[in-house]
C-alpha positions as CSV (number, residue, x, y, z in Angstrom):
1,M,4.7,-3.0,0.7
2,L,3.4,-2.8,4.2
3,E,6.8,-3.9,5.6
4,A,8.6,-1.2,3.6
5,I,6.1,1.4,4.8
6,A,6.4,0.3,8.4
7,S,10.2,0.5,8.1
8,G,10.0,4.1,6.9
9,L,10.9,3.4,3.3
10,P,9.5,5.0,0.1
11,V,7.6,2.5,-2.1
12,V,7.6,2.0,-5.8
13,T,4.9,-0.3,-7.1
14,S,2.6,-1.1,-10.0
15,N,-0.1,1.3,-10.8
16,Q,-2.8,-1.5,-10.7
17,P,-4.9,-3.4,-8.2
18,P,-4.4,-4.5,-5.6
19,F,-1.8,-1.8,-4.9
20,T,-4.1,1.1,-6.0
21,E,-6.8,-0.2,-3.7
22,F,-4.9,1.1,-0.7
23,L,-2.1,3.3,-2.0
24,T,-2.4,6.7,-3.7
25,S,0.2,8.6,-5.7
26,D,1.0,10.6,-2.5
27,Q,1.9,7.4,-0.7
28,A,3.8,5.5,-3.3
29,L,5.3,6.0,-6.7
30,L,2.8,4.1,-8.9
31,V,4.3,3.0,-12.2
32,D,3.3,1.1,-15.3
33,P,4.7,-2.4,-14.7
34,Q,5.3,-2.8,-18.5
35,N,7.4,0.3,-18.8
36,P,11.0,-0.3,-17.7
37,D,11.9,3.4,-18.2
38,A,9.2,4.5,-15.9
39,I,10.2,1.9,-13.3
40,A,13.9,3.0,-13.5
41,Q,12.9,6.7,-13.2
42,S,10.7,6.0,-10.2
43,M,13.5,4.1,-8.5
44,L,15.7,7.1,-9.1
45,N,13.0,9.5,-7.8
46,S,12.5,7.4,-4.7
47,V,16.0,8.1,-3.4
48,Q,15.6,11.9,-3.8
49,P,15.3,13.2,-0.3
50,A,12.3,15.5,-0.8
51,I,10.3,12.9,-2.7
52,A,11.3,10.1,-0.3
53,Q,10.3,12.1,2.8
54,S,7.0,13.1,1.3
55,L,6.1,9.5,0.4
56,I,7.2,8.2,3.8
57,Q,5.2,10.9,5.6
58,H,2.0,10.3,3.6
59,S,2.2,6.5,3.8
60,Q,2.6,6.1,7.5
61,P,-1.2,6.2,8.4
62,I,-1.6,3.0,6.3
63,C,0.2,1.1,9.0
64,Q,-2.5,1.8,11.5
65,R,-5.2,0.4,9.2
66,Y,-3.3,-2.9,8.8
67,T,-2.3,-3.9,12.3
68,W,-2.6,-7.6,13.1
69,Q,-5.5,-6.8,15.4
70,H,-7.4,-4.8,12.8
71,S,-6.7,-7.4,10.1
72,A,-8.0,-10.2,12.4
73,Q,-11.2,-8.1,13.1
74,L,-11.8,-7.7,9.4
75,H,-11.5,-11.4,8.9
76,V,-13.9,-12.1,11.7
77,E,-16.4,-9.7,10.2
78,Q,-16.2,-11.4,6.8
79,Y,-16.7,-14.8,8.4
80,E,-19.7,-13.6,10.2
81,K,-21.2,-12.2,7.0
82,L,-20.6,-15.5,5.3
83,M,-22.2,-17.4,8.1
84,L,-25.3,-15.2,8.0
85,Q,-25.6,-15.7,4.3
86,G,-25.4,-19.4,4.7
87,E,-28.4,-19.3,7.1
88,E,-30.6,-17.6,4.6
């Protein structure tokens, strides 16, 4: 997902965690993974210029939240919390 967003592509994905934890319906076409018709329709919608452009525009800020540096910092913070819990 993040690679597609970073590449400036619209995203079609399942309407369930973990995807819904960081994507909204403004940023991706969220579909029922058990509904082939909904998946097919979303794929068709994703190539419509207005829809694709809107998804791309709204999803770009996600890339700044998931840089390598930011991801590493989040890991360090989690490790520090775990270490502090172990000391208690």
